[in-house]
C-alpha positions in Angstrom: 10.8 22.5 41.1 13.6 25.0 41.0 16.6 24.5 38.9 17.2 22.8 35.5 15.1 19.7 34.7 18.1 18.0 33.2 21.8 18.6 34.1 24.9 17.0 32.7 28.0 17.7 34.9 31.4 17.0 33.3 30.0 13.9 31.6 32.6 11.6 30.0 32.0 8.4 28.1 34.8 6.2 27.0 34.8 3.1 24.8 38.3 1.8 25.3 40.6 4.4 24.0 37.8 6.4 22.3 36.3 9.3 24.3 32.9 9.6 22.7 31.8 12.3 25.2 34.6 14.5 26.6 33.5 16.4 29.7 30.1 17.8 28.6 28.2 20.1 31.0 24.7 21.2 30.1 21.7 22.6 32.0 18.4 22.1 30.3 15.6 24.3 31.6 12.0 23.1 31.9 9.9 23.7 28.8 12.7 24.4 26.4 13.5 22.8 23.0 17.2 22.1 22.6 18.9 20.7 19.5 22.2 18.7 19.8 23.7 19.5 16.4 26.8 17.8 14.9 28.1 15.3 12.4 28.6 11.6 12.8 30.9 10.8 15.7 30.4 14.1 17.4 29.1 12.5 20.5 25.6 14.0 20.4 23.7 10.6 20.5 25.9 9.2 23.3 25.3 12.4 25.3 21.6 12.1 24.8 21.5 8.5 25.9 23.2 9.3 29.2 20.0 11.1 30.2 17.7 8.1 30.1 20.3 5.6 31.2 20.8 3.8 27.9 24.5 4.9 28.2 26.1 5.0 31.7 28.8 7.7 31.9 32.4 6.7 32.6 32.7 9.9 34.7 30.6 12.8 35.6 27.0 13.1 36.7 23.6 13.2 35.1 20.6 14.7 37.0 17.0 14.4 35.9 14.2 16.2 37.8 16.4 16.8 40.8 17.6 13.1 41.1 21.0 11.8 40.1 20.2 9.3 37.2 22.4 6.4 38.3 20.5 6.2 41.7 17.4 5.0 39.8 17.0 1.8 37.8 17.3 2.2 34.1 13.8 0.9 33.2 12.1 3.1 35.9 14.0 6.2 34.6 13.1 5.5 31.0 9.4 5.1 31.8 9.4 8.7 32.9 11.2 10.0 29.7 9.8 9.8 26.2 12.2 8.5 23.6 11.8 8.8 19.8 14.4 7.6 17.3 14.8 7.3 13.6 14.1 3.6 13.2 10.9 4.0 15.3 11.2 0.4 16.6 7.6 -0.5 16.6 6.8 -4.2 17.4 5.7 -5.6 14.0 3.5 -8.3 15.4 1.5 -5.8 17.5 -1.2 -3.4 16.3 -0.6 0.3 16.4 -2.8 0.6 19.5 -0.9 -2.1 21.3 2.4 -0.5 20.5 1.2 2.9 21.9 -0.2 1.2 25.0 3.1 -0.4 26.0 4.3 2.5 28.2 1.1 2.9 30.2 1.0 -0.9 30.7 4.5 -0.9 32.0 3.7 2.1 34.2 0.9 0.1 35.8 -2.0 2.1 34.4 -5.5 0.7 35.0 -6.7 -1.2 31.9 -9.8 1.0 31.6 -7.6 4.1 31.2 -5.4 2.8 28.5 -7.8 2.6 25.5 -9.0 6.3 25.9 -5.4 7.4 26.1 -4.5 5.5 22.9 -7.5 7.2 21.1 -6.5 10.6 22.5 -2.9 10.1 21.2 -3.9 9.0 17.7 -5.9 12.2 17.5 -3.0 14.2 18.9 -0.5 13.0 16.3 -3.1 13.5 13.5 -3.8 9.8 12.7 -7.3 8.4 12.0 -8.8 6.3 14.7 -8.8 3.2 12.4 -5.0 3.2 12.2 -5.0 1.8 15.7 -6.2 -1.6 14.4 -3.4 -1.9 11.8 0.0 -3.4 11.9 3.0 -1.1 11.5 3.8 -2.7 8.1 0.6 -1.3 6.7 1.7 2.3 7.5 3.8 4.8 5.6 7.1 5.9 7.0 5.6 9.2 8.2 2.7 7.4 9.8 5.0 5.0 11.7 7.0 8.0 12.9 3.8 9.6 14.2 3.0 6.4 16.0 6.5 6.5 17.5 5.8 10.0 18.9 2.5 8.8 20.2 4.1 5.8 22.0 6.7 8.1 23.5 4.0 10.4 24.8 1.7 7.7 26.1 2.7 7.6 29.7 2.6 11.5 29.9 6.4 12.2 30.2 7.6 15.7 30.9 10.8 15.1 29.0 11.2 13.9 25.3 14.5 12.7 23.9 14.6 12.5 20.1 17.4 10.9 18.2 17.3 11.9 14.5 13.6 11.4 14.6 12.7 12.6 11.1 15.9 11.8 9.3 14.6 8.9 7.2 11.5 10.7 5.9 11.1 12.6 2.6 11.5 16.4 2.8 7.8 17.3 2.7 6.8 14.7 5.4 9.9 15.6 7.5 9.0 19.3 7.4 5.3 18.7 8.3 6.1 16.3 11.1 8.7 18.6 12.5 6.3 21.5 12.6 3.6 19.2 14.1 5.9 18.0 16.8 6.9 21.6 17.7 3.2 22.3 18.2 2.9 19.3 20.5 6.0 20.4 22.4 4.4 23.8 23.1 0.8 22.6 23.8 1.9 19.8 26.2 4.6 22.0 27.9 7.3 19.4 27.1 11.1 19.7 27.6 12.6 18.4 24.3 16.2 17.4 23.4 16.6 16.5 19.8 19.7 15.1 18.1 20.2 16.1 14.5 22.9 16.6 11.9 20.5 18.9 9.9 21.3 22.6 10.4 18.0 23.7 8.9 16.1 21.4 11.3 17.9 22.7 14.3 17.5 26.4 13.3 13.8 26.1 12.5 12.6 23.9 15.5 14.9 24.6 18.5 15.0 27.4 21.0 18.7 26.6 21.7 21.4 24.8 19.7 24.3 22.9 21.2 26.9 22.2 18.6 29.2 19.2 19.3 32.3 17.9 17.7 34.6 15.0 18.8 32.7 14.7 22.1 33.0 18.4 23.1 30.6 21.3 23.1 31.7 23.9 20.6 28.8 26.3 20.9 25.7 26.7 23.0 23.3 29.6 22.0 20.1 30.5 20.3 19.7 30.1 16.6 19.8 33.8 16.0 23.0 34.2 18.1 24.7 31.4 16.1 23.7 32.9 12.8 25.0 36.3 13.9 28.5 34.8 14.2 30.7 32.7 16.5 34.4 32.6 17.5 34.9 28.9 16.4 35.5 28.5 12.7 33.8 25.1 12.6 30.6 26.6 14.0 30.8 29.5 11.6 31.2 27.1 8.7 28.2 25.1 9.9 26.0 28.2 10.1 27.1 29.3 6.7 25.6 26.2 5.1 21.9 27.3 5.2 22.9 30.8 4.1 24.6 29.4 1.0 21.7 27.1 0.2 19.1 29.9 0.7 21.2 32.2 -1.6 21.4 29.5 -4.3 17.6 29.0 -4.1 17.0 32.8 -4.5 19.3 32.8 -7.5 17.4 29.9 -9.1 14.1 31.6 -8.4 15.4 34.7 -10.1 16.5 32.7 -13.1 13.0 31.2 -13.4 11.4 34.6 -13.0 
């Protein structure tokens, strides 16, 4: 299908007097990995949720795979889009396998096809097969997040939306899971949009970074282009953060040496 797989056209979302998203326009090409980067209250999560119908825009249009999003019921739209968020949201009374199977069941898959898909997904997210019989409470935070990714992929979506998916994890687990997901993004030819406030995460995982502040897009470019400089002082300050941190680490390493 020609054209962007996702398009936001002058999208506005107001909550009373608050304009959480203030006229955002974006075109997301098929197969790309885009990070929506910004601090709390920047509008990035609200913008993300307009794509799968969890937030209905006050004005503007959202198009997904050539269809205007409001013309399709919310649940039907969400079944075609994977969604991973920080809290994971696994059902505590259901096993891991049952949690992963929810999407295919809602999509009307034959029962005989679901168990093999669950087994395939556990392997895909690097979890042992026996984890499928456990309850979420028996898993570590990193394992639960892997289950969340598996659940989002279960019905074979083309689009993955991720809202601070690794933010609650320790640094080592977060780095590993981020790299593992990037591998899945490429091997499964997904289109990924990830909300994050972590500059390092955006730089290392995404092909494209959209910087937001107070509901507006401040910058939209590749990581390399943003690191090379930007006209907006707020964007420049954001991109200076990893440079300062890297320089400090080099100084510390020199002191140790």
